[in-house]
C-alpha positions in Angstrom: 0.0 0.0 0.0 1.1 3.6 -0.7 1.3 6.4 1.8 1.9 10.1 1.2 3.6 12.0 4.0 3.4 15.9 3.8 5.7 17.1 6.6 8.3 19.9 6.5 10.4 18.5 9.4 12.9 16.3 7.6 13.8 14.4 10.7 10.2 13.3 11.3 9.4 12.5 7.6 12.7 10.5 7.3 12.0 8.6 10.4 8.4 7.8 9.3 9.5 6.8 5.8 12.1 4.3 7.1 9.7 2.8 9.6 6.8 2.5 7.2 9.0 1.0 4.4 10.2 -1.6 6.9 6.4 -2.4 7.3 6.2 -2.9 3.5 4.5 0.4 2.7 5.5 2.5 -0.3 6.1 6.0 0.9 6.3 9.4 -0.9 7.2 12.6 0.9 6.6 16.3 0.3 7.8 19.1 2.6 5.6 21.7 0.9 1.8 22.0 1.2 1.1 23.0 -2.4 3.3 20.2 -3.8 1.8 17.8 -1.3 -1.7 18.6 -2.5 -0.6 18.2 -6.1 0.8 14.8 -5.4 -2.3 13.7 -3.5 -4.6 14.7 -6.4 -2.5 13.3 -9.2 -1.3 10.0 -7.7 -3.3 7.2 -6.1 -2.5 6.8 -2.4 -4.1 4.5 0.2 -3.6 7.0 3.1 -2.3 10.6 3.7 -0.3 11.7 6.7 -0.5 15.5 7.0 1.3 17.9 9.2 -0.9 20.8 10.2 1.5 23.7 9.8 3.2 23.6 6.4 4.9 26.1 4.0 2.8 26.9 1.0 -0.5 25.4 2.2 -1.7 24.2 5.6 -2.6 20.6 6.2 -6.1 21.8 6.9 -6.4 23.3 3.5 -4.8 20.3 1.8 -7.4 18.1 3.5 -10.3 20.3 2.5 -9.3 20.5 -1.1 -8.4 16.8 -1.3 -11.9 15.9 0.1 -13.5 17.8 -2.8 -12.0 15.2 -5.1 -11.7 12.1 -2.9 -14.1 11.2 -0.1 -12.7 7.8 0.8 -8.9 7.8 1.2 -8.0 8.1 4.9 -6.3 11.2 6.2 -4.4 11.4 9.5 -3.1 14.6 11.0 0.3 14.8 12.7 0.4 18.0 14.8 1.4 19.6 18.0 -2.0 21.2 18.3 -4.1 19.4 20.8 -7.0 21.4 22.2 -10.5 20.1 21.9 -11.5 22.9 19.5 -8.4 22.3 17.3 -9.1 18.5 17.3 -12.7 19.1 16.2 -11.6 21.7 13.6 -9.2 19.1 12.1 -11.7 16.4 12.0 -14.3 18.7 10.5 -12.0 19.5 7.6 -12.2 15.8 6.6 -9.5 14.0 8.5 -10.2 10.5 9.8 -7.8 10.6 12.8 -5.4 12.9 14.7 -2.2 12.1 16.5 -0.3 14.6 18.7 3.5 15.2 18.3 5.6 13.8 19.8 4.2 10.3 19.2 5.3 6.7 19.3 5.7 5.1 15.9 4.0 1.9 17.1 0.9 3.9 18.0 0.8 5.7 14.6 1.3 2.3 12.9 -1.7 0.9 14.7 -3.8 3.9 13.8 -2.8 3.5 10.1 -3.7 -0.2 10.2 -7.2 0.7 11.7 -7.8 3.1 8.8 -6.7 0.6 6.2 -8.7 -2.3 7.5 -11.0 -3.6 4.7 -14.5 -2.1 4.9 -17.6 -4.2 5.0 -18.0 -5.8 1.5 -14.3 -5.5 0.5 -12.6 -8.6 -0.7 -9.9 -10.0 1.5 -9.7 -13.5 0.1 -8.7 -14.1 -3.6 -8.6 -17.5 -5.3 -7.2 -18.9 -8.5 -8.0 -22.6 -8.9 -6.4 -24.3 -5.8 -4.5 -21.1 -4.9 -5.9 -18.8 -2.2 -4.5 -15.5 -1.0 -5.5 -13.8 2.2 -4.6 -10.1 1.9 -5.2 -9.3 5.5 -3.0 -12.0 7.1 -0.7 -11.9 4.0 -0.8 -15.7 3.6 -0.9 -17.8 0.5 -2.2 -21.4 0.2 -2.1 -24.1 -2.4 -4.5 -27.0 -1.9 -5.0 -25.9 1.6 -1.3 -25.9 2.5 0.5 -22.6 3.3 3.1 -21.5 0.8 5.9 -19.2 2.0 6.3 -16.2 -0.4 8.5 -13.1 -0.2 6.7 -9.7 0.0 7.4 -9.1 -3.7 6.2 -12.6 -4.8 3.0 -12.1 -2.8 2.4 -8.7 -4.3 3.0 -10.1 -7.9 0.6 -13.0 -7.3 -2.0 -10.7 -5.7 -1.8 -8.3 -8.7 -2.2 -11.2 -11.2 -5.2 -12.7 -9.3 -6.9 -9.4 -8.8 -6.7 -9.0 -12.6 -7.7 -12.6 -13.3 -8.7 -13.4 -16.9 -7.1 -10.1 -18.0 -3.7 -9.8 -19.7 -1.2 -8.0 -17.4 1.5 -6.3 -19.5 5.1 -6.3 -18.3 5.0 -2.5 -18.2 1.9 -2.4 -16.0 3.3 -5.1 -13.7 6.5 -3.1 -13.2 4.4 0.0 -12.5 2.0 -1.6 -10.0 4.1 -4.2 -8.3 7.6 -2.6 -8.4 6.3 1.0 -8.3 8.6 2.0 -11.1 7.2 4.4 -13.6 10.1 4.6 -16.2 11.9 2.4 -18.6 13.2 -0.6 -16.7 14.5 -4.1 -17.5 11.3 -6.1 -17.1 13.2 -9.4 -17.2 13.1 -9.4 -13.4 9.4 -10.3 -13.7 10.3 -13.6 -15.4 12.5 -14.5 -12.4 9.6 -13.9 -10.0 7.1 -15.7 -12.2 9.4 -18.8 -12.3 9.8 -18.6 -8.5 6.0 -18.4 -8.0 5.4 -21.4 -10.3 8.0 -23.4 -8.5 6.8 -22.5 -5.0 3.2 -23.2 -5.9 4.2 -26.4 -7.6 2.4 -25.6 -10.8 2.9 -28.4 -13.4 1.9 -28.4 -17.0 -1.7 -29.5 -16.1 -2.0 -26.5 -13.6 -1.1 -23.7 -16.0 -2.9 -21.0 -13.9 -0.3 -18.4 -14.6 0.2 -18.3 -18.4 2.7 -16.4 -20.4 1.4 -14.1 -23.2 4.5 -14.0 -25.4 5.8 -10.5 -26.1 3.2 -8.9 -23.8 3.1 -10.2 -20.2 1.2 -12.7 -18.2 -2.4 -13.7 -17.4 -3.9 -15.6 -14.4 -6.6 -17.9 -15.7 -9.0 -20.5 -14.3 -8.7 -23.8 -16.0 
């Protein structure tokens, strides 16, 4: 999942980026309010972390303008302001939660996880033939037996299964799974596909992940 941090204190933003990336999040940072709003509106994020006081544009104004375009993506304020009136003011601007500086990273991480929990009706289990993925527990199963996958292997398999019966081009896989938006050697995808097939013990009769020559891959029910 992808998080945008808009924070002008580089010590805080760097600390958060390192901690969140260790938890397998993709993290972008802006130290300017106007640039942060532009990033929030032009890229897809799963959650925004906003400082209240920012150069260029306040966190409150970012949240208000962002909510005109996006009603669903969670927003959490990081701020030293902590009066009841200020808390209410922040929440009324469209924020989902509010944490006072200084804070413990573990507390912020739990608040982020709460906001990112699947909503009622959201899918958490995805299947492909005998393969099952649980995106909440981050587990993969084949014929009921758990299969140990790396984070990137899991992300690749999840992307293919979410797009089941549709061809996934190499370029799109690199963009969505590796988060790389420029020319890149897509041969790395082949290495991961071969690893997935091996770990899932997919033989010729279980061709659930098929190669589309010159294009990419497709996950198909047989």
